[in-house]
N, CA, C and O atoms as a DFTB+ gen file, in Angstrom:
316 C
 N C O
     1  1     113.120      43.258       7.479
     2  2     111.949      44.103       7.363
     3  2     112.389      45.568       7.376
     4  3     113.181      45.989       8.219
     5  1     111.869      46.309       6.448
     6  2     112.146      47.737       6.390
     7  2     110.912      48.478       6.881
     8  3     109.801      48.215       6.421
     9  1     111.104      49.403       7.816
    10  2     109.951      50.143       8.337
    11  2     109.270      50.934       7.233
    12  3     108.067      51.183       7.300
    13  1     110.031      51.333       6.213
    14  2     109.476      52.121       5.111
    15  2     108.365      51.379       4.366
    16  3     107.524      52.005       3.721
    17  1     108.362      50.056       4.454
    18  2     107.317      49.271       3.808
    19  2     105.977      49.366       4.541
    20  3     104.935      49.020       3.986
    21  1     106.010      49.832       5.778
    22  2     104.811      49.821       6.614
    23  2     104.389      51.183       7.156
    24  3     103.245      51.346       7.581
    25  1     105.284      52.155       7.148
    26  2     105.004      53.461       7.752
    27  2     105.023      54.533       6.670
    28  3     105.904      54.556       5.811
    29  1     104.034      55.419       6.729
    30  2     104.002      56.526       5.773
    31  2     103.735      57.830       6.501
    32  3     103.179      57.853       7.600
    33  1     104.143      58.902       5.864
    34  2     103.899      60.254       6.377
    35  2     103.210      61.016       5.262
    36  3     103.769      61.218       4.184
    37  1     101.982      61.435       5.544
    38  2     101.180      62.129       4.548
    39  2     100.500      63.302       5.248
    40  3      99.724      63.091       6.180
    41  1     100.776      64.531       4.818
    42  2     100.173      65.691       5.481
    43  2      98.642      65.656       5.513
    44  3      98.029      66.318       6.350
    45  1      98.024      64.896       4.616
    46  2      96.566      64.813       4.569
    47  2      95.991      63.763       5.525
    48  3      94.774      63.659       5.682
    49  1      96.873      62.986       6.162
    50  2      96.429      61.941       7.086
    51  2      97.006      62.216       8.469
    52  3      98.223      62.280       8.643
    53  1      96.131      62.376       9.442
    54  2      96.525      62.596      10.838
    55  2      97.546      63.733      10.980
    56  3      98.497      63.640      11.756
    57  1      97.327      64.792      10.222
    58  2      98.165      65.999      10.277
    59  2      99.644      65.692      10.005
    60  3     100.531      66.390      10.497
    61  1      99.895      64.654       9.227
    62  2     101.268      64.347       8.848
    63  2     102.034      63.505       9.841
    64  3     103.232      63.288       9.664
    65  1     101.367      63.019      10.893
    66  2     102.060      62.135      11.824
    67  2     102.355      60.810      11.125
    68  3     101.576      60.375      10.277
    69  1     103.459      60.168      11.467
    70  2     103.762      58.863      10.881
    71  2     102.663      57.856      11.241
    72  3     102.314      57.703      12.411
    73  1     102.123      57.175      10.227
    74  2     101.036      56.208      10.400
    75  2     101.393      54.901       9.719
    76  3     102.255      54.846       8.843
    77  1     100.709      53.852      10.142
    78  2     100.807      52.594       9.429
    79  2     100.105      52.789       8.093
    80  3      98.979      53.285       8.049
    81  1     100.750      52.408       7.020
    82  2     100.203      52.629       5.678
    83  2      98.791      52.069       5.563
    84  3      98.494      50.969       6.030
    85  1      97.934      52.855       4.930
    86  2      96.568      52.443       4.694
    87  2      95.655      52.550       5.902
    88  3      94.502      52.121       5.852
    89  1      96.166      53.123       6.997
    90  2      95.367      53.289       8.214
    91  2      95.540      54.709       8.741
    92  3      96.317      55.500       8.205
    93  1      94.813      55.007       9.783
    94  2      94.995      56.250      10.518
    95  2      95.587      55.955      11.893
    96  3      95.469      56.758      12.819
    97  1      96.215      54.807      12.010
    98  2      96.852      54.400      13.261
    99  2      98.275      54.946      13.265
   100  3      99.096      54.584      12.422
   101  1      98.553      55.820      14.226
   102  2      99.855      56.476      14.265
   103  2     100.901      55.605      14.967
   104  3     100.588      54.765      15.810
   105  1     102.128      55.842      14.586
   106  2     103.260      55.217      15.274
   107  2     103.196      55.599      16.744
   108  3     103.457      54.770      17.617
   109  1     102.856      56.831      17.016
   110  2     102.750      57.320      18.390
   111  2     101.787      56.469      19.214
   112  3     102.104      56.090      20.341
   113  1     100.609      56.167      18.657
   114  2      99.618      55.370      19.372
   115  2     100.169      53.983      19.695
   116  3     100.009      53.488      20.811
   117  1     100.808      53.371      18.726
   118  2     101.370      52.030      18.948
   119  2     102.425      52.070      20.048
   120  3     102.438      51.210      20.929
   121  1     103.304      53.060      20.001
   122  2     104.353      53.164      21.016
   123  2     103.772      53.454      22.395
   124  3     104.274      52.946      23.398
   125  1     102.718      54.265      22.454
   126  2     102.058      54.536      23.731
   127  2     101.475      53.252      24.318
   128  3     101.617      52.991      25.513
   129  1     100.824      52.459      23.480
   130  2     100.243      51.202      23.964
   131  2     101.338      50.267      24.471
   132  3     101.194      49.663      25.534
   133  1     102.419      50.146      23.727
   134  2     103.531      49.306      24.171
   135  2     104.110      49.840      25.482
   136  3     104.437      49.065      26.380
   137  1     104.233      51.148      25.586
   138  2     104.746      51.763      26.805
   139  2     103.831      51.548      28.000
   140  3     104.286      51.519      29.143
   141  1     102.542      51.397      27.730
   142  2     101.573      51.129      28.793
   143  2     101.548      49.649      29.172
   144  3     100.794      49.244      30.057
   145  1     102.368      48.847      28.503
   146  2     102.469      47.438      28.844
   147  2     101.619      46.504      28.003
   148  3     101.538      45.310      28.288
   149  1     100.982      47.040      26.964
   150  2     100.186      46.182      26.091
   151  2     101.114      45.225      25.351
   152  3     102.241      45.577      25.003
   153  1     100.628      44.026      25.121
   154  2     101.361      43.062      24.291
   155  2     100.974      43.272      22.832
   156  3      99.997      43.955      22.526
   157  1     101.753      42.676      21.946
   158  2     101.392      42.722      20.525
   159  2      99.991      42.153      20.320
   160  3      99.194      42.703      19.560
   161  1      99.701      41.050      21.003
   162  2      98.394      40.404      20.856
   163  2      97.261      41.342      21.285
   164  3      96.211      41.371      20.644
   165  1      97.463      42.100      22.351
   166  2      96.431      43.039      22.798
   167  2      96.236      44.168      21.792
   168  3      95.110      44.608      21.558
   169  1      97.324      44.634      21.203
   170  2      97.229      45.700      20.201
   171  2      96.484      45.185      18.974
   172  3      95.604      45.868      18.450
   173  1      96.833      43.983      18.513
   174  2      96.169      43.409      17.338
   175  2      94.690      43.141      17.644
   176  3      93.838      43.301      16.770
   177  1      94.387      42.739      18.867
   178  2      92.989      42.518      19.240
   179  2      92.203      43.825      19.218
   180  3      91.058      43.858      18.766
   181  1      92.813      44.895      19.702
   182  2      92.147      46.203      19.729
   183  2      92.076      46.833      18.339
   184  3      91.137      47.572      18.041
   185  1      93.048      46.551      17.500
   186  2      93.129      47.104      16.142
   187  2      93.339      45.939      15.181
   188  3      94.456      45.713      14.717
   189  1      92.261      45.190      14.875
   190  2      92.392      43.918      14.144
   191  2      93.018      44.013      12.756
   192  3      93.486      43.004      12.227
   193  1      93.036      45.192      12.161
   194  2      93.641      45.311      10.836
   195  2      95.163      45.491      10.908
   196  3      95.819      45.586       9.871
   197  1      95.726      45.537      12.113
   198  2      97.181      45.596      12.275
   199  2      97.765      44.195      12.291
   200  3      97.114      43.231      12.694
   201  1      98.995      44.108      11.849
   202  2      99.758      42.861      11.884
   203  2     100.968      43.067      12.803
   204  3     101.462      44.189      12.921
   205  1     101.448      42.013      13.448
   206  2     102.612      42.157      14.331
   207  2     103.816      42.813      13.650
   208  3     104.548      43.566      14.293
   209  1     104.031      42.537      12.357
   210  2     105.187      43.160      11.683
   211  2     105.021      44.673      11.572
   212  3     106.012      45.398      11.493
   213  1     103.782      45.156      11.564
   214  2     103.558      46.603      11.538
   215  2     103.896      47.234      12.888
   216  3     104.337      48.381      12.950
   217  1     103.689      46.485      13.957
   218  2     104.088      46.968      15.288
   219  2     105.606      47.074      15.345
   220  3     106.142      48.056      15.859
   221  1     106.303      46.065      14.817
   222  2     107.776      46.109      14.769
   223  2     108.245      47.271      13.898
   224  3     109.234      47.930      14.218
   225  1     107.539      47.521      12.805
   226  2     107.909      48.625      11.918
   227  2     107.761      49.962      12.634
   228  3     108.586      50.856      12.439
   229  1     106.728      50.116      13.458
   230  2     106.546      51.352      14.222
   231  2     107.718      51.559      15.170
   232  3     108.217      52.674      15.317
   233  1     108.153      50.486      15.811
   234  2     109.307      50.588      16.705
   235  2     110.577      50.917      15.930
   236  3     111.389      51.728      16.375
   237  1     110.747      50.293      14.784
   238  2     111.933      50.556      13.966
   239  2     111.935      51.998      13.470
   240  3     112.983      52.642      13.428
   241  1     110.752      52.506      13.092
   242  2     110.663      53.899      12.664
   243  2     111.093      54.826      13.800
   244  3     111.879      55.749      13.587
   245  1     110.582      54.580      14.999
   246  2     110.918      55.427      16.148
   247  2     112.414      55.396      16.432
   248  3     113.014      56.433      16.718
   249  1     113.018      54.220      16.356
   250  2     114.457      54.105      16.582
   251  2     115.231      54.893      15.532
   252  3     116.196      55.585      15.856
   253  1     114.809      54.790      14.282
   254  2     115.485      55.531      13.215
   255  2     115.315      57.029      13.400
   256  3     116.254      57.792      13.179
   257  1     114.125      57.455      13.802
   258  2     113.882      58.887      14.011
   259  2     114.748      59.417      15.146
   260  3     115.301      60.513      15.048
   261  1     114.868      58.650      16.215
   262  2     115.687      59.092      17.345
   263  2     117.171      59.093      17.013
   264  3     117.929      59.896      17.558
   265  1     117.584      58.213      16.138
   266  2     119.007      58.163      15.798
   267  2     119.447      59.401      15.034
   268  3     120.641      59.690      14.955
   269  1     118.501      60.129      14.475
   270  2     118.818      61.345      13.735
   271  2     118.736      62.607      14.579
   272  3     119.091      63.690      14.114
   273  1     118.269      62.475      15.818
   274  2     118.171      63.639      16.700
   275  2     119.556      64.078      17.155
   276  3     120.468      63.268      17.320
   277  1     119.681      65.371      17.350
   278  2     120.902      65.918      17.933
   279  2     120.555      66.458      19.303
   280  3     119.513      67.088      19.484
   281  1     121.413      66.217      20.255
   282  2     121.186      66.682      21.613
   283  2     122.232      67.724      21.968
   284  3     123.418      67.557      21.683
   285  1     121.785      68.781      22.580
   286  2     122.675      69.832      23.046
   287  2     122.504      69.904      24.559
   288  3     121.414      70.182      25.061
   289  1     123.586      69.651      25.271
   290  2     123.525      69.675      26.717
   291  2     124.095      71.006      27.205
   292  3     125.206      71.401      26.852
   293  1     123.315      71.662      28.007
   294  2     123.735      72.931      28.571
   295  2     124.283      72.696      29.962
   296  3     123.717      71.936      30.747
   297  1     125.386      73.356      30.258
   298  2     125.985      73.214      31.580
   299  2     125.089      73.882      32.608
   300  3     124.547      74.962      32.373
   301  1     124.942      73.226      33.749
   302  2     124.159      73.819      34.826
   303  2     124.980      74.908      35.496
   304  3     126.186      74.768      35.697
   305  1     124.304      75.988      35.836
   306  2     124.995      77.079      36.513
   307  2     124.898      76.852      38.017
   308  3     123.844      76.482      38.536
   309  1     125.993      77.075      38.695
   310  2     126.007      76.934      40.150
   311  2     125.471      78.196      40.797
   312  3     125.626      79.305      40.286
   313  1     124.838      77.987      41.932
   314  2     124.476      79.092      42.779
   315  2     123.205      79.699      42.539
   316  3     122.834      80.649      43.228
């Protein structure tokens, strides 16, 4: 499964946040629900037009987005 088949970014939809294609459901919302302990079944029940593979695609998108981040660690100053 490729996340690109399920996730789109369109400046005219939800201010350009990544969404499940054909919906206004953001990747962020799905990840928040999962982080709050919701199961896939609970998410699909709350958003019946979602499919479990779209939830997986949201997670895959987030993983891909994070893999492209660069981190700069600053040394802590003593004293």
